[in-house]
Backbone as CSV, one residue per row, in Angstrom:
resi,resn,N_x,N_y,N_z,CA_x,CA_y,CA_z,C_x,C_y,C_z
1,UNK,-14.936,17.855,-3.108,-15.182,16.552,-2.460,-14.749,15.410,-3.374
2,UNK,-15.182,15.470,-4.650,-14.830,14.418,-5.605,-13.332,14.391,-5.868
3,UNK,-12.719,15.595,-5.955,-11.279,15.665,-6.204,-10.492,15.137,-5.007
4,UNK,-10.995,15.408,-3.795,-10.340,14.922,-2.580,-10.436,13.398,-2.485
5,UNK,-11.596,12.858,-2.863,-11.791,11.403,-2.885,-10.844,10.759,-3.888
6,UNK,-10.749,11.343,-5.077,-9.858,10.827,-6.115,-8.403,10.891,-5.657
7,UNK,-8.044,12.009,-5.040,-6.676,12.189,-4.540,-6.333,11.127,-3.495
8,UNK,-7.268,10.881,-2.556,-7.041,9.872,-1.509,-6.926,8.477,-2.110
9,UNK,-7.784,8.177,-3.091,-7.740,6.861,-3.745,-6.425,6.661,-4.491
10,UNK,-5.943,7.719,-5.165,-4.676,7.638,-5.904,-3.512,7.408,-4.942
11,UNK,-3.512,8.126,-3.824,-2.457,7.936,-2.814,-2.448,6.494,-2.322
12,UNK,-3.624,5.958,-2.036,-3.713,4.580,-1.550,-3.268,3.574,-2.611
13,UNK,-3.612,3.827,-3.876,-3.156,2.939,-4.962,-1.638,2.963,-5.054
14,UNK,-1.042,4.150,-4.934,0.417,4.273,-4.978,1.068,3.532,-3.815
15,UNK,0.445,3.629,-2.635,0.976,2.956,-1.450,0.826,1.435,-1.578
16,UNK,-0.317,0.993,-2.094,-0.553,-0.452,-2.274,0.323,-1.028,-3.387
17,UNK,0.704,-0.186,-4.341,1.639,-0.528,-5.421,1.285,-1.821,-6.165
18,UNK,0.087,-1.900,-6.776,-0.288,-3.135,-7.470,0.625,-3.491,-8.645
19,UNK,1.079,-2.484,-9.408,1.948,-2.764,-10.558,3.307,-3.303,-10.108
20,UNK,3.818,-2.735,-9.028,5.088,-3.221,-8.484,4.976,-4.610,-7.904
21,UNK,3.774,-4.946,-7.412,3.567,-6.258,-6.800,3.292,-7.366,-7.813
22,UNK,2.930,-6.982,-9.051,2.590,-7.997,-10.069,3.679,-9.052,-10.241
23,UNK,4.963,-8.660,-10.470,5.994,-9.690,-10.642,6.167,-10.583,-9.419
24,UNK,6.035,-9.988,-8.211,6.182,-10.762,-6.971,5.028,-11.745,-6.805
25,UNK,3.820,-11.278,-7.087,2.634,-12.148,-6.986,2.725,-13.275,-8.013
26,UNK,3.130,-12.931,-9.244,3.293,-13.951,-10.290,4.309,-15.011,-9.879
27,UNK,5.414,-14.558,-9.267,6.453,-15.496,-8.832,5.948,-16.380,-7.698
28,UNK,5.218,-15.783,-6.744,4.706,-16.540,-5.595,3.672,-17.584,-6.010
29,UNK,2.885,-17.264,-7.046,1.800,-18.150,-7.463,2.130,-18.922,-8.741
30,UNK,3.411,-19.018,-9.049,3.835,-19.684,-10.295,3.375,-21.141,-10.356
31,UNK,3.382,-21.824,-9.213,3.008,-23.236,-9.199,1.546,-23.489,-8.891
32,UNK,0.728,-22.430,-8.834,-0.695,-22.563,-8.491,-1.525,-22.573,-9.770
33,UNK,-2.491,-23.479,-9.842,-3.364,-23.594,-11.022,-4.125,-22.294,-11.260
34,UNK,-4.461,-22.007,-12.511,-5.056,-20.737,-12.915,-6.330,-20.389,-12.132
35,UNK,-7.262,-21.351,-12.007,-8.512,-21.115,-11.282,-8.268,-20.847,-9.813
36,UNK,-7.380,-21.638,-9.224,-7.029,-21.484,-7.817,-6.304,-20.151,-7.587
37,UNK,-5.488,-19.773,-8.565,-4.722,-18.529,-8.496,-5.650,-17.325,-8.310
38,UNK,-6.741,-17.282,-9.107,-7.697,-16.176,-8.990,-8.324,-16.146,-7.599
39,UNK,-8.675,-17.332,-7.093,-9.267,-17.416,-5.752,-8.288,-16.894,-4.693
40,UNK,-7.017,-17.310,-4.804,-5.992,-16.901,-3.828,-5.816,-15.381,-3.850
41,UNK,-5.749,-14.785,-5.039,-5.556,-13.329,-5.148,-6.732,-12.580,-4.526
42,UNK,-7.958,-13.011,-4.845,-9.155,-12.360,-4.276,-9.164,-12.530,-2.757
43,UNK,-8.844,-13.731,-2.280,-8.815,-13.988,-0.828,-7.785,-13.109,-0.130
44,UNK,-6.574,-13.021,-0.683,-5.510,-12.243,-0.055,-5.824,-10.750,-0.085
45,UNK,-6.438,-10.290,-1.178,-6.844,-8.879,-1.258,-7.947,-8.576,-0.242
46,UNK,-8.855,-9.538,-0.043,-9.928,-9.370,0.951,-9.345,-9.298,2.362
47,UNK,-8.347,-10.147,2.640,-7.679,-10.126,3.954,-6.967,-8.790,4.155
48,UNK,-6.262,-8.331,3.105,-5.547,-7.051,3.180,-6.536,-5.907,3.428
49,UNK,-7.676,-5.951,2.732,-8.710,-4.926,2.915,-9.224,-4.933,4.352
50,UNK,-9.459,-6.128,4.903,-9.953,-6.248,6.278,-8.947,-5.670,7.278
51,UNK,-7.670,-5.948,7.064,-6.616,-5.440,7.954,-6.555,-3.908,7.878
52,UNK,-6.585,-3.384,6.645,-6.554,-1.927,6.463,-7.801,-1.271,7.048
53,UNK,-8.946,-1.926,6.877,-10.206,-1.399,7.417,-10.160,-1.332,8.943
54,UNK,-9.566,-2.354,9.563,-9.417,-2.365,11.024,-8.558,-1.192,11.493
55,UNK,-7.459,-0.970,10.788,-6.578,0.139,11.152,-7.264,1.480,10.922
56,UNK,-8.101,1.551,9.877,-8.821,2.789,9.612,-9.890,3.036,10.683
57,UNK,-10.582,1.975,11.075,-11.679,2.109,12.040,-11.177,2.382,13.455
58,UNK,-10.083,1.694,13.832,-9.618,1.781,15.222,-8.263,2.470,15.365
59,UNK,-7.814,3.089,14.275,-6.505,3.752,14.308,-6.409,4.826,15.365
60,UNK,-7.440,5.656,15.455,-7.447,6.768,16.430,-7.412,6.226,17.858
61,UNK,-8.210,5.195,18.118,-8.233,4.582,19.458,-6.882,3.955,19.788
62,UNK,-6.268,3.337,18.757,-4.958,2.716,18.946,-3.907,3.769,19.301
63,UNK,-3.962,4.911,18.613,-3.014,5.996,18.894,-3.174,6.499,20.327
64,UNK,-4.431,6.647,20.758,-4.699,7.129,22.117,-4.240,6.104,23.148
65,UNK,-4.483,4.820,22.862,-4.083,3.750,23.775,-2.573,3.696,23.951
66,UNK,-1.849,3.880,22.844,-0.383,3.813,22.863,0.264,5.166,23.174
67,UNK,-0.576,6.189,23.431,-0.097,7.548,23.712,0.804,8.072,22.593
68,UNK,0.370,7.840,21.351,1.110,8.315,20.183,0.395,9.510,19.580
69,UNK,1.158,10.497,19.165,0.555,11.684,18.549,0.428,11.472,17.045
70,UNK,-0.463,12.253,16.434,-0.631,12.214,14.981,0.660,12.645,14.282
71,UNK,1.391,13.544,14.943,2.653,14.031,14.387,3.659,12.899,14.245
72,UNK,3.781,12.079,15.298,4.737,10.967,15.252,4.348,9.945,14.189
73,UNK,3.041,9.703,14.035,2.571,8.766,13.008,2.842,9.335,11.612
74,UNK,2.657,10.653,11.473,2.916,11.301,10.185,4.384,11.178,9.802
75,UNK,5.281,11.428,10.768,6.721,11.339,10.496,7.127,9.892,10.230
76,UNK,6.636,8.962,11.059,6.970,7.546,10.871,6.434,7.028,9.534
77,UNK,5.189,7.405,9.214,4.593,6.989,7.942,5.373,7.538,6.756
78,UNK,5.819,8.800,6.879,6.611,9.416,5.822,7.937,8.715,5.610
79,UNK,8.594,8.348,6.711,9.891,7.647,6.625,9.718,6.286,5.958
80,UNK,8.719,5.505,6.415,8.488,4.168,5.851,8.117,4.271,4.376
81,UNK,7.230,5.221,4.073,6.808,5.442,2.694,7.996,5.803,1.810
82,UNK,8.881,6.646,2.348,10.065,7.079,1.602,10.985,5.890,1.314
83,UNK,11.176,5.034,2.312,12.046,3.861,2.141,11.493,2.926,1.063
84,UNK,10.174,2.695,1.081,9.551,1.821,0.088,9.607,2.480,-1.295
85,UNK,9.393,3.805,-1.347,9.452,4.524,-2.626,10.847,4.428,-3.243
86,UNK,11.882,4.530,-2.411,13.266,4.423,-2.902,13.517,3.045,-3.498
87,UNK,12.973,2.006,-2.838,13.140,0.638,-3.360,12.361,0.446,-4.658
88,UNK,11.281,1.224,-4.832,10.529,1.170,-6.087,11.324,1.827,-7.215
89,UNK,11.948,2.971,-6.919,12.707,3.703,-7.932,13.973,2.946,-8.318
90,UNK,14.693,2.453,-7.284,15.909,1.689,-7.532,15.596,0.219,-7.275
91,UNK,15.126,-0.465,-8.312,14.612,-1.836,-8.198,15.580,-2.735,-7.444
92,UNK,15.034,-3.525,-6.515,15.812,-4.438,-5.682,15.491,-5.869,-6.085
93,UNK,16.505,-6.728,-6.240,16.231,-8.106,-6.678,15.344,-8.911,-5.739
94,UNK,15.290,-8.510,-4.469,14.475,-9.245,-3.494,13.106,-8.621,-3.301
95,UNK,12.754,-7.648,-4.154,11.435,-7.029,-4.047,11.422,-5.878,-3.059
96,UNK,10.234,-5.317,-2.852,10.094,-4.120,-2.015,10.452,-4.358,-0.561
97,UNK,10.156,-5.543,-0.069,10.316,-5.787,1.363,11.535,-6.617,1.701
98,UNK,12.250,-7.129,0.673,13.445,-7.923,0.917,13.114,-9.270,1.515
99,UNK,14.149,-10.039,1.819,13.944,-11.341,2.454,13.650,-12.422,1.440
100,UNK,13.748,-13.688,1.847,13.523,-14.805,0.930,12.081,-14.921,0.510
101,UNK,11.846,-15.391,-0.706,10.485,-15.571,-1.192,9.915,-16.896,-0.681
102,UNK,8.638,-16.893,-0.377,7.973,-18.078,0.134,7.554,-18.977,-1.025
103,UNK,7.735,-20.287,-0.832,7.322,-21.241,-1.846,5.933,-21.775,-1.504
104,UNK,5.171,-22.205,-2.527,3.830,-22.737,-2.297,2.808,-21.622,-2.229
105,UNK,1.568,-22.017,-1.937,0.467,-21.047,-1.894,0.540,-20.208,-0.627
106,UNK,0.606,-18.877,-0.770,0.671,-18.032,0.427,-0.682,-17.953,1.132
107,UNK,-0.651,-17.821,2.442,-1.870,-17.650,3.227,-1.640,-16.486,4.187
108,UNK,-2.253,-15.372,3.898,-2.153,-14.119,4.657,-0.741,-13.507,4.556
109,UNK,0.273,-14.250,5.012,1.661,-13.784,4.936,2.363,-14.556,3.827
110,UNK,3.123,-13.940,2.941,3.467,-12.518,2.896,2.648,-11.709,1.886
111,UNK,1.662,-12.330,1.240,0.958,-11.645,0.154,0.001,-10.569,0.672
112,UNK,-0.944,-10.958,1.553,-1.904,-9.966,2.087,-1.181,-8.963,2.980
113,UNK,-0.397,-9.502,3.914,0.419,-8.700,4.839,1.815,-9.306,4.833
114,UNK,2.860,-8.581,4.530,2.939,-7.127,4.372,3.032,-6.643,2.925
115,UNK,2.822,-7.526,1.928,3.022,-7.102,0.543,1.969,-6.085,0.102
116,UNK,0.674,-6.391,0.350,-0.399,-5.457,-0.045,-0.669,-4.477,1.106
117,UNK,-1.054,-4.994,2.248,-1.285,-4.147,3.429,0.022,-4.039,4.206
118,UNK,0.940,-3.259,3.673,2.247,-3.085,4.301,2.240,-1.978,5.341
119,UNK,3.384,-1.738,5.988,3.470,-0.700,7.027,3.039,0.679,6.542
120,UNK,3.442,1.028,5.305,3.100,2.360,4.793,1.599,2.493,4.556
121,UNK,0.961,1.422,4.052,-0.488,1.450,3.824,-1.237,1.550,5.153
122,UNK,-0.785,0.786,6.145,-1.410,0.825,7.474,-1.273,2.210,8.090
123,UNK,-0.064,2.783,7.974,0.166,4.127,8.523,-0.676,5.167,7.792
124,UNK,-0.810,5.009,6.473,-1.567,5.982,5.669,-3.049,5.994,6.034
125,UNK,-3.673,4.797,6.117,-5.111,4.760,6.444,-5.360,5.231,7.875
126,UNK,-4.431,4.891,8.790,-4.574,5.331,10.174,-4.473,6.846,10.263
127,UNK,-3.548,7.400,9.485,-3.343,8.847,9.483,-4.547,9.574,8.896
128,UNK,-5.097,9.030,7.796,-6.290,9.621,7.173,-7.439,9.705,8.169
129,UNK,-7.688,8.580,8.835,-8.828,8.503,9.757,-8.620,9.348,11.011
130,UNK,-7.380,9.419,11.506,-7.133,10.154,12.751,-7.043,11.660,12.529
131,UNK,-6.559,12.076,11.344,-6.439,13.507,11.047,-7.795,14.152,10.814
132,UNK,-8.634,13.499,9.993,-9.950,14.066,9.656,-11.031,12.996,9.813
133,UNK,-11.381,12.682,11.071,-12.371,11.628,11.315,-13.759,11.947,10.767
134,UNK,-14.038,13.241,10.579,-15.356,13.626,10.041,-15.518,13.212,8.581
135,UNK,-14.419,12.882,7.915,-14.471,12.460,6.507,-14.313,10.944,6.362
136,UNK,-14.644,10.204,7.406,-14.415,8.760,7.415,-15.122,8.047,6.258
137,UNK,-16.323,8.540,5.891,-17.050,7.936,4.769,-16.252,8.029,3.473
138,UNK,-15.619,9.176,3.272,-14.813,9.373,2.069,-13.564,8.489,2.106
139,UNK,-12.953,8.343,3.286,-11.765,7.489,3.406,-12.127,6.032,3.120
140,UNK,-13.300,5.600,3.583,-13.767,4.234,3.306,-13.948,4.026,1.802
141,UNK,-14.567,5.016,1.151,-14.795,4.933,-0.295,-13.470,4.881,-1.051
142,UNK,-12.501,5.705,-0.620,-11.179,5.731,-1.266,-10.465,4.396,-1.090
143,UNK,-10.532,3.841,0.123,-9.891,2.545,0.395,-10.521,1.443,-0.442
144,UNK,-11.855,1.435,-0.518,-12.571,0.422,-1.304,-12.193,0.510,-2.779
145,UNK,-12.173,1.730,-3.314,-11.822,1.931,-4.732,-10.387,1.494,-5.001
146,UNK,-9.474,1.867,-4.107,-8.061,1.518,-4.282,-7.858,0.005,-4.218
147,UNK,-8.576,-0.656,-3.297,-8.421,-2.107,-3.160,-9.036,-2.839,-4.346
148,UNK,-10.156,-2.347,-4.860,-10.768,-2.944,-6.056,-9.822,-2.835,-7.249
149,UNK,-9.214,-1.660,-7.410,-8.256,-1.454,-8.499,-7.064,-2.395,-8.348
150,UNK,-6.547,-2.514,-7.124,-5.413,-3.400,-6.841,-5.757,-4.844,-7.176
151,UNK,-6.955,-5.280,-6.783,-7.397,-6.660,-7.051,-7.469,-6.926,-8.551
152,UNK,-8.037,-5.977,-9.298,-8.155,-6.136,-10.760,-6.772,-6.232,-11.402
153,UNK,-5.846,-5.365,-10.979,-4.482,-5.373,-11.543,-3.783,-6.694,-11.236
154,UNK,-3.905,-7.178,-10.000,-3.240,-8.432,-9.627,-3.864,-9.637,-10.336
155,UNK,-5.190,-9.601,-10.541,-5.854,-10.684,-11.280,-5.385,-10.718,-12.736
156,UNK,-5.107,-9.548,-13.285,-4.630,-9.465,-14.677,-3.103,-9.501,-14.751
157,UNK,-2.467,-9.842,-13.640,-1.008,-9.769,-13.524,-0.233,-10.541,-14.575
158,UNK,-0.637,-11.797,-14.820,0.075,-12.619,-15.808,-0.005,-12.003,-17.193
159,UNK,-1.206,-11.572,-17.574,-1.391,-10.960,-18.899,-0.615,-9.646,-18.997
160,UNK,-0.663,-8.848,-17.929,0.049,-7.572,-17.921,1.542,-7.773,-18.123
161,UNK,2.102,-8.748,-17.393,3.538,-8.976,-17.489,3.926,-9.498,-18.868
162,UNK,3.066,-10.346,-19.448,3.353,-10.857,-20.800,3.220,-9.739,-21.829
163,UNK,2.176,-8.915,-21.677,1.879,-7.867,-22.652,2.892,-6.719,-22.578
164,UNK,3.188,-6.267,-21.361,4.081,-5.121,-21.191,5.560,-5.507,-21.174
165,UNK,5.830,-6.717,-20.671,7.224,-7.130,-20.525,7.807,-6.635,-19.209
166,UNK,8.904,-7.256,-18.794,9.516,-6.921,-17.506,10.018,-5.481,-17.456
167,UNK,10.602,-5.018,-18.560,11.171,-3.659,-18.573,10.088,-2.593,-18.423
168,UNK,8.983,-2.769,-19.114,7.889,-1.794,-19.020,7.283,-1.806,-17.621
169,UNK,7.148,-3.001,-17.023,6.623,-3.103,-15.656,7.547,-2.373,-14.683
170,UNK,8.857,-2.534,-14.879,9.828,-1.837,-14.021,9.737,-0.329,-14.204
171,UNK,9.531,0.098,-15.461,9.414,1.540,-15.742,8.195,2.135,-15.043
172,UNK,7.063,1.417,-15.096,5.838,1.883,-14.423,6.060,1.954,-12.925
173,UNK,6.695,0.917,-12.368,6.937,0.887,-10.921,7.840,2.044,-10.503
174,UNK,8.865,2.338,-11.305,9.787,3.424,-10.967,9.104,4.782,-11.058
175,UNK,8.220,4.940,-12.041,7.457,6.183,-12.157,6.552,6.370,-10.938
176,UNK,5.855,5.293,-10.541,5.000,5.354,-9.352,5.837,5.609,-8.105
177,UNK,7.038,5.023,-8.070,7.952,5.239,-6.946,8.371,6.685,-6.823
178,UNK,8.579,7.338,-7.967,8.956,8.754,-7.981,7.838,9.611,-7.398
179,UNK,6.599,9.311,-7.809,5.434,10.050,-7.283,5.293,9.790,-5.785
180,UNK,5.488,8.527,-5.398,5.359,8.149,-3.990,6.436,8.816,-3.140
181,UNK,7.628,9.014,-3.705,8.704,9.704,-2.987,8.273,11.117,-2.620
182,UNK,7.657,11.820,-3.586,7.187,13.187,-3.330,6.101,13.199,-2.249
183,UNK,5.184,12.205,-2.295,4.120,12.117,-1.273,4.731,11.848,0.101
184,UNK,5.741,10.962,0.149,6.410,10.624,1.415,7.102,11.848,2.004
185,UNK,7.796,12.621,1.162,8.482,13.835,1.629,7.472,14.839,2.159
186,UNK,6.336,14.983,1.456,5.281,15.903,1.897,4.723,15.473,3.256
187,UNK,4.508,14.169,3.437,4.002,13.645,4.713,5.019,13.896,5.832
188,UNK,6.295,13.664,5.508,7.369,13.871,6.482,7.482,15.341,6.874
189,UNK,7.444,16.229,5.877,7.524,17.671,6.147,6.314,18.157,6.947
190,UNK,5.127,17.582,6.644,3.916,17.927,7.389,4.059,17.573,8.864
191,UNK,4.624,16.408,9.129,4.842,15.967,10.511,5.851,16.846,11.229
192,UNK,6.950,17.194,10.536,7.976,18.053,11.122,7.430,19.446,11.396
193,UNK,6.632,19.953,10.422,6.013,21.273,10.588,5.097,21.294,11.828
194,UNK,4.279,20.238,11.971,3.363,20.156,13.119,4.143,20.063,14.426
195,UNK,5.261,19.346,14.411,6.097,19.207,15.609,6.691,20.556,16.012
196,UNK,7.213,21.298,15.016,7.822,22.604,15.301,6.776,23.584,15.823
197,UNK,5.585,23.565,15.213,4.507,24.463,15.652,4.050,24.132,17.073
198,UNK,4.188,22.864,17.478,3.759,22.443,18.808,4.761,22.728,19.907
199,UNK,5.964,23.176,19.525,6.994,23.474,20.536,6.685,24.754,21.312
């Protein structure tokens, strides 16, 4: 039970990618005062947690409403996760999600969603809850632990980047990306396996 909880929390931390997000968050909040910066990070992490919690709580109902199978969500989640993992391994100048960076203080978009609570994170929590709903308490605990860890890392973002340097931050992100690639492939293969067995 404890190992499964730890495993789920680690997967969620990898999906949330706090170390990879540090440079992006630092860049987005460069013009924000230090005290205000902490408030913004906590607020955006709280919003991201609320969004992920909604998907975890109502993910199964959403799948039933949209007539989507767990297999399709597993395959889609694996593909999205794989794409984000590749961008982590092969660093992109525009960040994980691409597109122009927003100036000024962010509000919900793009920091909370889709930077922290991105498509892969939403798919992952929905998949966890829909696959094994009897373990929902453990999934909640894993999500809470992962989000707390993410918040702490982002709050310490400026110090981390100064202490480790850009190259070390990139190395950590690429290592996490490599692990995430393996998780994405496993999720994708699981979905394909379930599809073949259902034929």
